[in-house]
C-alpha positions in Angstrom: 24.4 -15.1 -6.2 21.4 -17.4 -5.8 19.7 -15.0 -3.3 20.2 -12.2 -5.8 18.5 -14.2 -8.5 15.5 -15.1 -6.3 15.1 -11.5 -5.0 15.3 -10.2 -8.6 12.6 -12.7 -9.7 10.4 -11.5 -6.7 10.9 -7.9 -7.7 10.1 -8.8 -11.3 6.8 -10.3 -10.2 6.1 -7.0 -8.4 7.0 -5.0 -11.5 4.6 -7.0 -13.7 1.9 -6.5 -11.1 2.5 -2.7 -11.2 2.3 -2.7 -15.0 -1.0 -4.6 -14.8 -2.5 -1.9 -12.5 -3.2 0.1 -15.6 -5.4 3.1 -14.7 -4.2 3.6 -11.1 -2.9 7.0 -10.0 0.2 7.9 -12.0 2.0 9.2 -8.9 1.4 5.8 -7.1 2.7 3.9 -10.1 5.8 6.1 -10.5 6.5 5.6 -6.7 6.2 1.9 -7.1 8.5 1.9 -10.1 11.1 3.8 -8.2 10.9 1.4 -5.3 11.3 -1.6 -7.6 14.2 -0.1 -9.4 15.9 0.9 -6.2 15.4 -2.7 -5.1 17.2 -3.9 -8.3 20.0 -1.5 -7.6 20.4 -2.5 -4.0 20.3 -6.2 -4.9 22.9 -6.2 -7.6 25.1 -3.4 -6.2 24.7 -3.7 -2.4 27.6 -1.3 -1.7 25.4 1.5 -2.9 23.3 1.2 0.2 26.4 2.3 2.2 26.9 5.3 0.0 23.3 6.4 0.5 23.6 5.7 4.2 26.7 7.9 4.5 24.9 10.7 2.6 22.1 10.8 5.2 24.3 10.2 8.2 23.5 6.6 9.0 26.4 4.1 9.7 25.5 1.2 7.5 23.4 0.6 4.4 21.5 -2.3 6.1 20.4 0.1 8.8 19.2 2.6 6.2 17.1 -0.2 4.5 15.6 -1.2 7.8 14.7 2.4 8.7 13.1 2.9 5.3 11.2 -0.4 5.7 9.8 0.8 9.0 8.7 4.1 7.6 7.0 2.5 4.6 5.3 -0.1 6.8 4.0 2.6 9.2 2.7 4.6 6.2 0.9 1.6 4.8 -0.6 0.7 8.1 -1.9 4.2 8.5 -3.3 4.2 5.0 -5.0 0.8 5.6 -6.5 2.1 8.9 -7.9 5.2 7.2 -9.4 3.1 4.4 -10.9 0.6 6.9 -12.4 3.4 8.8 -14.0 4.9 5.7 -15.4 1.5 4.7 -16.8 1.1 8.2 -18.5 4.5 8.1 -19.9 3.8 4.6 -21.3 0.5 5.8 -22.9 2.1 8.9 -24.5 4.8 6.7 -25.8 2.2 4.3 -27.2 0.0 7.1 -28.9 3.1 8.7 -30.4 4.1 5.4 -31.7 0.6 4.7 -33.1 0.3 8.3 -34.9 3.6 8.0 -36.3 2.6 4.6 -37.8 -0.6 6.1 -39.4 1.4 8.9 -41.0 3.7 6.4 -42.3 0.8 4.3 -43.8 -0.9 7.4 -45.4 2.4 8.5 -46.9 2.9 5.0 -48.1 -0.7 5.0 -49.8 -0.3 8.4 -51.5 3.0 7.5 -52.9 1.5 4.3 -54.7 -1.3 6.2 
């Protein structure tokens, strides 16, 4: 019972964070709401995980949760990798543009002397 209360409080913090996101993509917010409410369901009615696991052909509900956690983790790692790569390319482009601008400024300064 204590673990259920602690987990519920943790999910409630996540829910308040999702609410505070405000103008983020609606599909992302809806997905996050679904995850949080599924978390509430699985915390307070843990036998439902076995029902869902049986529906998809997995032996235990705990295994289903672990498999889903792995999939979500891999998706998030991939998303972060793509975002990091985009940031790196943007930084490279900005540094290149800045460096070429300095070269042009130096060339103009040398030609005006």
